[in-house]
C-alpha positions as a printed NumPy array, in Angstrom:
array([[ 26.411,  29.789, -67.721],
       [ 26.475,  31.455, -64.313],
       [ 24.379,  30.282, -61.384],
       [ 22.423,  33.567, -61.596],
       [ 21.384,  32.887, -65.188],
       [ 20.348,  29.338, -64.271],
       [ 18.26 ,  30.599, -61.364],
       [ 16.547,  33.124, -63.648],
       [ 15.608,  30.553, -66.299],
       [ 11.89 ,  30.423, -67.003],
       [  9.937,  27.602, -65.298],
       [  9.079,  26.118, -68.7  ],
       [ 12.694,  25.8  , -69.825],
       [ 14.822,  22.847, -68.719],
       [ 17.304,  23.511, -65.93 ],
       [ 20.832,  23.494, -67.342],
       [ 22.458,  20.085, -66.989],
       [ 19.463,  18.569, -65.208],
       [ 17.816,  15.332, -66.277],
       [ 15.571,  12.948, -64.387],
       [ 16.072,   9.348, -65.5  ],
       [ 12.866,   7.348, -65.083],
       [ 12.607,   3.585, -65.284],
       [  9.431,   2.37 , -66.995],
       [  8.428,  -1.277, -66.563],
       [  8.728,  -3.552, -69.559],
       [  6.224,  -6.38 , -69.884],
       [  2.8  ,  -6.69 , -68.281],
       [  2.869,  -3.211, -66.719],
       [  4.168,  -1.489, -69.848],
       [  0.964,  -0.648, -71.722],
       [ -0.922,   0.563, -68.659],
       [  2.061,   2.646, -67.532],
       [  2.24 ,   4.353, -70.927],
       [ -1.498,   5.041, -70.712],
       [ -1.108,   6.433, -67.182],
       [  1.594,   8.831, -68.356],
       [ -0.673,   9.921, -71.219],
       [ -3.509,  10.67 , -68.783],
       [ -1.018,  12.61 , -66.667],
       [ -0.108,  14.726, -69.696],
       [  3.06 ,  13.033, -70.965],
       [  3.456,  11.651, -74.477],
       [  5.615,   8.531, -74.075],
       [  6.44 ,   6.646, -77.263],
       [  8.069,   3.222, -77.436],
       [  9.349,   2.206, -80.846],
       [ 10.463,  -1.195, -82.094],
       [ 13.088,  -2.891, -79.953],
       [ 14.388,   0.319, -78.411],
       [ 14.761,   0.349, -74.657],
       [ 14.811,   4.146, -74.575],
       [ 11.284,   5.547, -75.066],
       [ 10.887,   9.164, -76.065],
       [  8.913,  11.592, -73.903],
       [  7.783,  15.142, -74.601],
       [  9.602,  16.585, -71.581],
       [ 13.217,  17.648, -72.19 ],
       [ 14.011,  17.236, -68.496],
       [ 13.095,  13.523, -68.453],
       [ 14.912,  10.52 , -69.896],
       [ 13.124,   7.149, -69.964],
       [ 14.491,   3.634, -69.978],
       [ 12.574,   0.349, -70.212],
       [ 13.558,  -2.316, -67.69 ],
       [ 11.94 ,  -5.485, -66.385],
       [ 10.119,  -4.781, -63.098],
       [ 12.082,  -7.607, -61.437],
       [ 15.342,  -5.658, -61.912],
       [ 14.077,  -2.126, -61.419],
       [ 14.614,  -1.616, -57.676],
       [ 18.235,  -2.779, -57.894],
       [ 19.087,  -0.121, -60.469],
       [ 17.257,   2.546, -58.48 ],
       [ 19.182,   1.574, -55.336],
       [ 22.441,   1.901, -57.273],
       [ 21.442,   5.338, -58.58 ],
       [ 21.641,   4.229, -62.217],
       [ 17.985,   5.29 , -62.387],
       [ 16.598,   8.206, -60.377],
       [ 13.042,   6.942, -60.011],
       [ 10.911,   4.166, -61.442],
       [  7.641,   2.285, -61.447],
       [  7.697,  -1.31 , -60.297],
       [  5.724,  -3.646, -58.064],
       [  6.194,  -3.622, -54.304],
       [  6.773,  -7.369, -54.595],
       [  9.886,  -6.876, -56.707],
       [ 11.232,  -4.234, -54.335],
       [ 10.887,  -6.702, -51.472],
       [ 12.213,  -9.623, -53.518],
       [ 15.36 ,  -7.707, -54.473],
       [ 15.917,  -6.425, -50.937],
       [ 16.819,  -3.06 , -52.455],
       [ 16.955,   0.01 , -50.216],
       [ 14.888,   2.595, -52.095],
       [ 12.509,   5.414, -51.181],
       [  8.819,   4.753, -51.801],
       [  7.17 ,   7.866, -53.26 ],
       [  3.622,   6.702, -54.071],
       [  1.283,   3.731, -54.249],
       [ -0.025,   3.731, -57.83 ],
       [ -2.833,   1.187, -57.461],
       [ -5.52 ,   1.92 , -60.027],
       [ -8.545,   0.191, -61.62 ],
       [ -6.644,  -0.671, -64.784],
       [ -5.09 ,  -3.909, -66.108],
       [ -2.129,  -5.019, -63.955],
       [ -2.374,  -1.936, -61.714],
       [ -4.663,  -3.508, -59.137],
       [ -3.46 ,  -5.437, -56.089],
       [ -1.964,  -8.889, -56.552],
       [ -1.368, -11.413, -53.778],
       [  1.623, -13.648, -53.213],
       [  0.239, -16.716, -51.499],
       [  1.386, -20.039, -50.084],
       [ -0.774, -22.795, -51.557],
       [ -1.09 , -26.577, -51.541],
       [ -3.362, -29.095, -53.265],
       [ -6.954, -29.158, -52.022],
       [ -6.522, -32.691, -50.686],
       [ -3.081, -32.037, -49.194],
       [ -2.548, -32.907, -45.505],
       [ -0.715, -29.593, -44.969],
       [ -2.869, -27.073, -43.101],
       [ -0.407, -24.43 , -41.883],
       [  3.   , -23.132, -43.024],
       [  4.681, -24.947, -40.124],
       [  3.484, -28.264, -41.58 ],
       [  5.923, -27.664, -44.452],
       [  9.059, -28.285, -42.395],
       [ 11.556, -30.01 , -44.695],
       [  9.163, -29.971, -47.656],
       [  9.746, -28.765, -51.226],
       [  8.46 , -25.279, -52.107],
       [  8.45 , -24.056, -55.721],
       [  8.51 , -20.293, -56.244],
       [  9.598, -17.488, -58.563],
       [ 10.433, -15.239, -55.579],
       [ 13.251, -16.998, -53.768],
       [ 14.281, -14.047, -51.616],
       [ 10.782, -13.261, -50.381],
       [ 10.023, -16.925, -49.734],
       [ 13.296, -17.554, -47.915],
       [ 12.707, -14.588, -45.579],
       [  9.096, -15.67 , -45.011],
       [ 10.   , -19.183, -43.838],
       [ 12.992, -17.892, -41.858],
       [ 10.679, -15.565, -39.935],
       [  8.448, -18.557, -39.14 ],
       [ 11.395, -20.699, -38.051],
       [ 10.572, -23.258, -40.737],
       [ 13.31 , -24.942, -42.775],
       [ 11.987, -25.82 , -46.227],
       [ 13.619, -26.865, -49.505],
       [ 13.149, -23.918, -51.869],
       [ 13.304, -24.499, -55.616],
       [ 13.216, -21.752, -58.209],
       [ 10.308, -22.067, -60.638],
       [ 10.673, -20.878, -64.208],
       [  6.915, -20.649, -64.659],
       [  3.726, -22.726, -64.56 ],
       [  4.27 , -22.855, -60.809],
       [  0.62 , -23.657, -60.094],
       [  0.844, -27.09 , -61.809],
       [  3.755, -28.383, -59.702],
       [  1.983, -29.698, -56.577],
       [  1.898, -32.449, -55.558],
       [  4.397, -34.257, -57.849],
       [  7.111, -31.629, -58.388],
       [  6.569, -29.713, -55.15 ],
       [  4.69 , -30.06 , -51.888],
       [  3.602, -26.42 , -51.946],
       [  4.096, -23.253, -53.949],
       [  4.489, -19.555, -53.377],
       [  2.808, -17.919, -56.347],
       [  1.107, -14.703, -57.395],
       [ -2.623, -14.41 , -57.987],
       [ -4.937, -11.576, -58.926],
       [ -8.372, -13.184, -59.198],
       [ -7.705, -16.675, -57.847],
       [ -8.999, -18.308, -61.043],
       [ -5.745, -20.171, -61.731],
       [ -5.695, -21.505, -58.172],
       [ -9.232, -22.816, -58.51 ],
       [ -8.517, -24.308, -61.944],
       [ -5.605, -26.26 , -60.501],
       [ -7.399, -27.327, -57.3  ],
       [ -5.104, -25.369, -55.028],
       [ -5.856, -24.226, -51.482],
       [ -4.33 , -21.082, -49.955],
       [ -2.857, -21.6  , -46.501],
       [ -1.201, -18.192, -46.032],
       [ -0.732, -14.753, -47.551],
       [  2.829, -13.485, -47.875],
       [  2.184, -10.098, -49.452],
       [ -0.348,  -7.89 , -51.203],
       [  1.492,  -5.915, -53.857],
       [  0.652,  -2.904, -56.009],
       [  2.7  ,  -0.782, -58.442],
       [  4.84 ,   1.81 , -56.676],
       [  6.753,   4.923, -57.67 ],
       [ 10.171,   4.528, -56.077],
       [ 13.281,   6.718, -56.037],
       [ 16.989,   6.588, -55.267],
       [ 17.684,   7.979, -51.785],
       [ 20.301,  10.317, -53.219],
       [ 17.629,  12.047, -55.312],
       [ 15.939,  13.199, -52.118],
       [ 19.015,  15.318, -51.372],
       [ 18.82 ,  17.006, -54.785],
       [ 16.368,  19.907, -54.645],
       [ 15.761,  19.967, -58.397],
       [ 15.121,  16.214, -58.623],
       [ 12.842,  16.249, -55.577],
       [ 10.769,  18.99 , -57.176],
       [ 10.598,  17.15 , -60.491],
       [  9.596,  13.865, -58.831],
       [  6.947,  15.571, -56.701],
       [  5.402,  17.214, -59.768],
       [  5.429,  13.875, -61.59 ],
       [  3.792,  12.21 , -58.57 ],
       [  1.109,  14.906, -58.423],
       [  0.16 ,  14.405, -62.08 ],
       [  0.206,  10.585, -61.912],
       [ -1.882,  10.519, -58.736],
       [ -4.234,  13.112, -60.244],
       [ -4.824,  10.846, -63.238],
       [ -5.448,   7.861, -60.959],
       [ -7.848,   9.874, -58.788],
       [ -9.88 ,  10.72 , -61.895],
       [-10.026,   7.119, -63.121],
       [-13.271,   6.205, -61.377],
       [-14.945,   9.609, -61.235],
       [-16.843,  11.897, -63.58 ],
       [-18.085,  15.458, -63.476],
       [-21.818,  16.164, -63.475],
       [-23.233,  19.554, -64.347],
       [-26.943,  20.414, -64.32 ],
       [-29.381,  23.296, -64.292],
       [-31.73 ,  23.352, -61.315],
       [-34.606,  25.664, -60.301],
       [-33.615,  27.399, -57.072],
       [-36.767,  26.206, -55.342],
       [-35.667,  22.587, -55.996],
       [-31.971,  23.056, -55.231],
       [-32.052,  21.583, -51.726],
       [-33.714,  18.392, -52.95 ],
       [-31.118,  17.945, -55.707],
       [-28.189,  18.636, -53.375],
       [-29.477,  16.035, -50.941],
       [-29.1  ,  13.37 , -53.638],
       [-25.45 ,  14.119, -54.407],
       [-22.864,  11.835, -52.77 ],
       [-20.564,  14.812, -52.181],
       [-23.353,  17.157, -51.167],
       [-20.955,  19.382, -49.234],
       [-18.654,  20.041, -52.189],
       [-20.683,  21.064, -55.269],
       [-19.966,  24.271, -57.151],
       [-22.995,  26.556, -57.501],
       [-23.036,  29.152, -60.285],
       [-25.714,  31.687, -61.25 ],
       [-27.469,  31.461, -64.624],
       [-28.964,  34.146, -66.843],
       [-32.358,  33.258, -65.445],
       [-32.132,  34.299, -61.758],
       [-34.622,  31.582, -60.765],
       [-32.216,  28.822, -61.879],
       [-28.729,  27.774, -60.768],
       [-25.982,  25.631, -62.281],
       [-24.598,  22.823, -60.099],
       [-21.331,  21.038, -60.81 ],
       [-20.092,  18.079, -58.756],
       [-17.565,  15.244, -59.053],
       [-18.972,  11.791, -58.285],
       [-17.943,   8.156, -58.538],
       [-18.859,   6.877, -61.99 ],
       [-20.454,   3.787, -60.47 ],
       [-23.131,   6.005, -58.869],
       [-24.171,   7.735, -62.082],
       [-26.497,   5.094, -63.545],
       [-28.786,   5.215, -60.526],
       [-28.209,   8.889, -59.733],
       [-29.196,  10.503, -63.069],
       [-32.863,   9.404, -63.075],
       [-33.249,  10.538, -59.475],
       [-31.709,  13.934, -60.233],
       [-34.108,  14.367, -63.136],
       [-37.073,  13.41 , -60.963],
       [-35.904,  15.974, -58.378],
       [-36.003,  18.763, -60.971],
       [-32.514,  18.868, -62.512],
       [-32.393,  19.572, -66.25 ],
       [-29.667,  19.754, -68.887],
       [-27.654,  17.146, -67.003],
       [-24.238,  16.598, -68.602],
       [-21.735,  13.879, -67.669],
       [-18.1  ,  14.736, -68.395],
       [-15.025,  12.457, -68.219],
       [-12.133,  13.726, -66.101],
       [ -8.428,  13.536, -66.943],
       [ -6.959,  14.543, -63.587],
       [ -8.115,  15.527, -60.112],
       [ -5.523,  17.429, -58.096],
       [ -6.355,  17.881, -54.417]])
C-alpha cells in the first residue's frame, strides 16, 4: 500500500503495520489495571494461563509481565509502554520515559512507602547507626544506592518474603514496603527513614517518543486512563432550581464558578449541573434541598477529560 493510501486511512481504522505493545502488570496490580482499562473504554480479557490478554483495539497488543521486570523490557524496547510501580523502575535502574502518575483511590493503586525500620526497642536511631549491620530487603538495588548515598557500609541480604519478621534475630534492620503501616505495628517495628513513596506509573521506551504514530497512540491512551482516574472520586449533580433561589444554591456548590446552567420549559426555573467530589455529597444534598433545589439527581461518571 502506498504512503498516500496509508495517510488517507480513516481515523477509526488501524494504521498499516502499526501496533503498540503494552505491558500489563501481573499480580497485585492486575485486577485494578484491568478495571482501569475498562473505565477508560477498553475491554481487556485475561484467560487461563495465557500471558497475552486480548483487547478490543486492533492497534494494541497486550502482554502480562511481573511489575518487577517491566521497566527492563521497556528500556530494551521489547515493550513500547507499560504500567508498573515507580519503585520497580528505580530498583531496576532502567532508563525509561515516565508518561503519567496513575495513583488512584483503588486497591494497590494508592501510594506505598519503602521504609527503613528496626525493632521498637532497638538502639538504632538513624540510618548511620547501621554501619556494618545486616539489612534484609527485597529491593537490593534501591537499598544499595540509598546507603551508598549516605556513606554507610551495611551488609545487605536479599529477602524472599516475610521481611518484617526478621529483626532482630535474622537482621538488624529491614527495608520493606508498607501501605497502611499495620504490618509494622503488628511486628513492633519502628520507622527510622523513608526511602521512597511509590505509585503506579505509565512508562514508555524512549524510542517510542521518536515515532509519531506511537506518541499519538500513547497520548490518547494516557488521556483516557487519566480521565477515568479523575472521575473516580467525583459525581455529577443535576437539579432544578427556581431562578429567584439560584444564587443561594450556587453559593453552596464547591465548584461554584463552573456549573452549567440550562433553561427549562418553565422560564422561572433553571437546570444546574455540576461535578463535585463524592465525599461532599452526603452533606451537600440536604443543604441544596433546603436552599430550594428540587429533582436533584446524582450520576456516576466514567471519565473526566480536561
